[in-house]
C-alpha positions in Angstrom: -210.5 -78.6 -73.7 -207.7 -79.2 -76.2 -208.7 -79.6 -79.9 -206.1 -80.4 -82.5 -206.4 -80.3 -86.3 -203.6 -82.2 -88.0 -205.0 -81.7 -91.5 -202.4 -80.2 -93.8 -203.3 -76.6 -94.4 -201.8 -74.4 -97.2 -200.5 -71.2 -95.8 -200.7 -68.4 -98.3 -198.8 -65.3 -97.4 -199.8 -61.9 -98.8 -196.8 -59.7 -99.1 -197.7 -56.1 -99.0 -199.9 -53.8 -97.1 -197.3 -51.1 -98.1 -194.7 -49.3 -96.1 -196.2 -45.9 -97.0 -198.8 -44.7 -94.6 -202.3 -45.2 -96.0 -204.5 -42.1 -96.2 -208.3 -42.2 -96.3 -208.8 -42.4 -100.0 -209.9 -44.9 -102.6 -206.4 -46.6 -102.9 -207.1 -50.2 -102.1 -204.6 -52.8 -101.2 -203.7 -55.7 -103.5 -202.4 -58.9 -101.8 -199.8 -61.3 -103.3 -199.4 -64.9 -102.2 -196.8 -67.3 -100.8 -197.6 -70.9 -99.9 -196.5 -73.1 -97.0 -198.0 -76.4 -95.9 -198.2 -76.9 -92.1 -200.7 -78.4 -89.6 -202.8 -76.1 -87.4 -202.8 -76.9 -83.7 -205.5 -75.4 -81.5 -204.6 -75.5 -77.8 -206.7 -72.9 -76.0 -206.3 -72.6 -72.3 -210.0 -73.3 -71.8 -212.4 -71.4 -69.6 -215.1 -72.9 -67.3 -217.3 -69.9 -67.9 -217.4 -70.5 -71.7 -220.7 -72.0 -73.0 -220.5 -70.9 -76.6 -217.8 -70.3 -79.2 -218.4 -67.9 -82.1 -216.4 -68.0 -85.3 -216.8 -66.9 -88.9 -213.9 -68.7 -90.6 -213.7 -72.3 -91.8 -211.2 -74.1 -89.4 -210.6 -76.7 -92.1 -209.9 -74.2 -94.9 -206.5 -73.2 -96.2 -204.9 -70.4 -94.3 -203.9 -66.9 -95.5 -201.5 -64.6 -93.7 -201.0 -60.8 -94.1 -197.2 -60.6 -94.1 -195.5 -57.8 -92.3 -197.8 -55.1 -93.5 -199.3 -54.7 -90.0 -197.8 -51.7 -88.1 -198.4 -50.0 -84.8 -202.1 -48.8 -84.7 -203.3 -51.2 -87.4 -206.2 -53.4 -86.4 -208.6 -56.0 -87.9 -212.0 -56.6 -86.2 -214.9 -58.8 -87.1 -218.6 -58.6 -86.4 -220.2 -61.4 -84.3 -223.8 -62.1 -83.4 -224.2 -64.0 -80.1 -227.8 -65.0 -81.1 -226.1 -67.8 -83.2 -225.5 -69.5 -79.8 -229.2 -70.0 -79.2 -231.8 -68.5 -76.9 -231.9 -67.1 -74.3 -228.9 -65.1 -75.5 -228.6 -61.8 -73.6 -226.9 -60.6 -71.5 -224.0 -62.3 -73.4 -220.7 -62.3 -71.6 -217.5 -62.4 -73.7 -214.9 -64.3 -71.8 -211.9 -65.0 -74.1 -210.5 -64.9 -77.6 -208.4 -67.5 -79.3 -206.1 -66.7 -82.3 -202.8 -67.3 -84.0 -200.2 -65.1 -85.6 -198.1 -66.0 -88.6 -194.4 -65.1 -88.9 -191.1 -66.1 -90.6 -187.5 -66.1 -89.6 -186.4 -62.7 -88.3 -189.9 -61.4 -87.6 -190.4 -59.7 -84.3 -191.4 -61.8 -81.2 -192.8 -61.1 -78.7 -195.2 -58.6 -80.1 -197.5 -56.3 -78.2 -201.2 -56.2 -79.2 -204.5 -55.1 -77.7 -207.6 -57.2 -78.0 -210.4 -54.7 -78.5 -214.2 -55.0 -78.4 -216.5 -52.4 -80.0 -220.2 -51.9 -79.9 -222.2 -52.2 -83.1 -225.3 -50.3 -83.9 -228.5 -52.3 -83.6 -230.4 -53.7 -86.6 -228.7 -53.0 -90.0 -226.1 -50.7 -88.3 -223.3 -53.2 -89.0 -222.3 -51.1 -92.0 -221.7 -48.1 -89.8 -218.7 -49.9 -88.5 -217.3 -50.2 -85.0 -218.8 -47.8 -82.5 -217.9 -47.1 -78.9 -215.1 -49.1 -77.5 -216.4 -51.5 -74.9 -213.2 -53.3 -73.7 -209.5 -53.3 -74.3 -206.9 -55.7 -72.9 -203.2 -55.5 -73.6 -201.4 -58.8 -74.5 -197.8 -59.6 -75.0 -197.8 -62.5 -77.6 -194.8 -64.9 -77.6 -194.1 -67.4 -80.3 -194.6 -70.4 -78.1 -198.1 -69.5 -77.2 -199.4 -67.7 -80.3 -197.0 -68.4 -83.2 -198.6 -70.2 -86.1 -199.6 -73.1 -86.2 -200.3 -72.8 -82.4 -203.6 -71.2 -81.5 -203.4 -69.5 -78.1 -206.1 -68.3 -75.8 -206.5 -65.0 -74.0 -208.9 -65.3 -71.0 -210.2 -61.9 -70.0 -209.8 -61.0 -66.3 -213.4 -59.7 -66.4 -216.3 -60.6 -68.5 -217.4 -58.1 -71.1 -221.1 -57.9 -71.3 -223.2 -57.1 -74.4 -226.8 -57.1 -75.2 -226.5 -57.1 -79.0 -223.9 -58.0 -81.7 -220.4 -56.6 -81.4 -217.0 -56.2 -83.2 -213.9 -57.8 -81.8 -210.3 -58.1 -83.0 -206.6 -57.3 -82.6 -204.9 -53.9 -82.7 -201.1 -53.7 -82.9 -199.7 -51.4 -80.2 -196.0 -52.5 -80.4 -193.5 -49.7 -81.2 -190.8 -52.1 -82.2 -189.0 -52.3 -85.6 -191.0 -55.3 -86.8 -191.8 -56.9 -89.1 -194.8 -58.0 -87.0 -196.4 -61.4 -87.1 -199.7 -61.4 -89.0 -203.3 -62.1 -88.3 -204.3 -65.2 -90.3 -207.4 -65.7 -92.5 -209.2 -68.5 -94.4 -209.3 -68.4 -98.2 -212.6 -69.9 -99.2 -215.1 -68.0 -97.1 -216.2 -64.8 -98.9 -216.8 -62.3 -96.1 -220.2 -60.7 -96.0 -220.2 -57.0 -96.7 -219.4 -54.9 -93.5 -218.5 -58.0 -91.4 -214.8 -57.1 -91.3 -213.2 -53.7 -90.7 -209.6 -52.6 -90.9 -208.2 -49.8 -88.8 -205.3 -47.9 -90.3 -204.0 -45.2 -88.0 -206.9 -43.0 -87.6 -209.4 -44.4 -90.2 -211.7 -47.4 -90.3 -212.0 -49.2 -93.7 -214.7 -51.6 -94.6 -213.1 -54.8 -95.8 -214.4 -54.6 -99.4 -213.1 -51.0 -99.6 -209.7 -52.0 -98.3 -208.8 -55.0 -100.5 -208.8 -55.5 -104.2 -208.6 -59.3 -103.8 -210.3 -60.3 -100.6 -208.9 -62.7 -98.0 -211.5 -64.5 -96.0 -212.5 -64.3 -92.4 -209.9 -63.9 -89.6 -209.2 -67.0 -87.5 -210.8 -65.6 -84.4 -212.6 -67.9 -81.9 -214.7 -65.8 -79.6 -215.7 -67.6 -76.4 -218.6 -66.5 -74.2 -221.7 -67.2 -72.1 -225.2 -66.9 -73.3 -227.5 -65.4 -70.6 -224.5 -64.7 -68.4 -225.2 -64.1 -64.7 -221.8 -62.4 -64.7 -223.6 -59.6 -66.5 -226.7 -59.3 -64.3 -227.8 -59.4 -60.7 -228.4 -62.9 -59.3 -228.5 -62.5 -55.5 -229.9 -66.0 -54.8 -227.3 -67.6 -57.2 -229.8 -69.8 -58.9 -228.5 -69.1 -62.4 -231.3 -66.6 -63.3 -231.0 -62.9 -63.7 -233.2 -61.0 -61.2 -235.3 -59.4 -63.9 -236.3 -63.0 -65.1 -236.4 -64.7 -61.7 -239.9 -65.2 -60.3 -238.4 -65.4 -56.8 -235.2 -63.3 -57.0 -234.1 -63.6 -53.3 -234.7 -67.3 -52.8 -233.0 -69.9 -55.0 -235.5 -71.7 -57.2 -233.8 -72.7 -60.5 -236.9 -74.7 -61.5 -239.1 -71.5 -61.3 -242.1 -73.6 -60.1 -245.2 -71.4 -60.2 -248.3 -73.6 -59.5 -250.9 -70.8 -59.7 -249.3 -69.1 -62.6 -249.3 -65.7 -60.9 -245.7 -64.8 -61.8 -244.5 -65.4 -58.2 -242.5 -68.6 -57.6 -244.0 -71.1 -55.2 -241.1 -70.8 -52.7 -241.9 -67.2 -52.1 -245.6 -67.1 -52.8 -247.8 -66.6 -49.7 -250.5 -68.6 -51.5 -248.8 -70.9 -54.1 -252.1 -72.4 -55.1 -254.1 -69.1 -55.2 -253.2 -66.8 -58.1 -255.0 -63.9 -56.3 -253.2 -64.4 -53.0 -256.3 -64.2 -50.7 -258.4 -61.8 -52.7 -260.8 -61.2 -49.8 -258.0 -60.4 -47.3 -259.3 -62.8 -44.6 -255.9 -64.5 -44.1 -256.9 -67.7 -45.9 -255.7 -68.7 -49.4 -258.3 -69.8 -51.9 -257.4 -73.4 -51.7 -258.4 -73.5 -48.0 -260.9 -70.7 -47.8 -264.5 -72.0 -47.6 -265.8 -68.7 -49.0 -263.1 -67.3 -51.3 -264.1 -63.8 -52.3 -266.0 -62.8 -49.2 -264.2 -61.9 -46.0 -264.8 -64.6 -43.4 -261.7 -65.2 -41.2 -263.6 -67.4 -38.8 -264.8 -69.7 -41.6 -268.2 -70.3 -40.0 -270.0 -73.3 -41.6 -273.0 -74.3 -39.5 -274.2 -77.1 -41.7 -270.6 -78.4 -42.2 -271.0 -78.7 -46.0 -267.7 -77.0 -46.8 -269.3 -73.8 -47.9 -268.9 -70.9 -45.5 -272.1 -69.5 -44.0 -271.5 -66.0 -45.6 -271.4 -67.7 -49.1 -274.6 -69.6 -48.8 -277.6 -67.7 -49.9 -275.3 -64.7 -50.6 -277.4 -63.5 -53.6 -280.2 -61.0 -52.7 -283.0 -59.6 -54.9 -282.1 -60.0 -58.5 -278.7 -61.2 -59.8 -276.1 -58.9 -61.4 -274.2 -57.5 -58.5 -271.1 -59.2 -59.8 -268.6 -57.2 -57.7 -270.8 -57.7 -54.6 -270.7 -54.1 -53.6 -273.1 -52.3 -51.4 -275.8 -51.2 -52.0 -277.0 -54.1 -54.2 -276.7 -52.2 -57.5 -276.1 -53.5 -61.0 -274.0 -51.0 -62.9 -270.9 -50.5 -65.1 -268.6 -51.6 -62.3 -270.2 -55.1 -62.4 -269.6 -55.2 -66.2 -266.0 -54.3 -65.7 -265.5 -56.9 -63.0 -267.1 -59.6 -65.2 -265.0 -58.7 -68.3 -261.8 -58.8 -66.2 -262.8 -62.2 -64.8 -263.7 -63.7 -68.1 -260.9 -62.2 -70.3 -258.3 -60.5 -68.1 -257.4 -63.1 -65.5 -259.2 -61.2 -62.8 -260.5 -62.8 -59.5 -263.7 -64.8 -59.5 -266.9 -63.1 -58.5 -267.4 -63.2 -54.7 -270.9 -64.6 -55.0 -271.3 -67.0 -57.9 -275.1 -66.7 -57.9 -274.9 -62.9 -58.4 -272.8 -63.3 -61.5 -275.1 -66.0 -63.1 -277.3 -63.4 -64.6 -279.2 -65.7 -67.0 -279.8 -68.4 -64.3 -278.1 -71.1 -66.3 -277.4 -74.5 -64.6 -274.2 -75.2 -66.6 -271.1 -76.7 -65.1 -269.5 -73.3 -65.5 -272.5 -71.1 -64.7 -270.5 -67.8 -65.3 -269.7 -67.5 -69.0 -270.0 -65.3 -72.1 -273.8 -65.6 -72.1 -273.9 -63.8 -68.7 -271.7 -61.0 -70.1 -274.0 -60.6 -73.1 -277.0 -60.6 -70.9 -275.5 -57.8 -68.7 -274.4 -55.7 -71.7 -277.9 -55.9 -73.2 -279.5 -55.0 -69.9 -277.3 -52.0 -69.3 -277.1 -50.6 -72.8 -279.7 -52.1 -75.1 -282.9 -52.3 -73.1 -282.6 -56.0 -72.5 -284.4 -57.9 -69.8 -283.4 -57.5 -66.2 -281.2 -60.2 -64.7 -283.1 -63.2 -63.2 -284.1 -63.3 -59.5 -281.7 -64.9 -57.1 -282.3 -68.5 -56.4 
């Protein structure tokens, strides 16, 4: 998409980074200014993969350039947080960078630069500065594509994937005589401490340490994709990373999961049974006439919809919640009941066995049965009631 600002922008040119090599000390640079009025035209090439654009500068602000002080091995990078694009954010795929370079008559074109992306430490590690280099792409910038007021776009041949904030910017690699065209900045935005870093031939300088009078944020537009499938496995190509896909090998972008068991309906053997045939008789709960007790033949002599093995399943006194043999009431029954009531566990195989207090409620297995069982096992409470 082409976007064009025709608002008059005052271009303020700072005149000296200094011809003498800067050593890592407390000498900070003092900019001076030169004004030009010119419209800024933004004509990025566009990128179908781009779903989000990150920027720190104010596009409608006056523009500041850093004269010919840039030399080979100088760089300016800025910290960006993809979470500003919304959630889900990661993995975030950086796909392109838009920028413009300012020059005057006689300044060197074309100019060779590298776009460089650096890792940032998590949390408050931004003030530790750029960390490991993640990606570098060489670019030969010509005046027609990148000369101010034109904003050009560099689309990366491969997506750079990150799972947290990062630094990105421009490093000058040209060995020519210069003077080199300059990165441009806004003038009103006051950079946050540690957001911008300057590389000067061997040393990183935090922005506030480098300048006496601060320019603003660089005019960098960082384009990328939130939750980028270019940065993760998506074998079924449904737009979801495998680690998030409830059916990673069969496309199901809607992620329907009727029984809420974490397995998508399209690959769930029992899409309406969260326990997927808990009794192992080959029948899902929604069609099993005795879910919880093995009965593959589904015998039902009185044709009442309840399998014969489920009718009159309770023997002796209630309490054999897990329906094990022999008909004992012990800690395993308590564990089974707790898991069913609070842990999403399967239903008791025989409802009457779990209805220890003999209640006739709509939901006969509830917290009162658990209390009854705890008191019976540990507090000398009354025995469970006799089976109906």
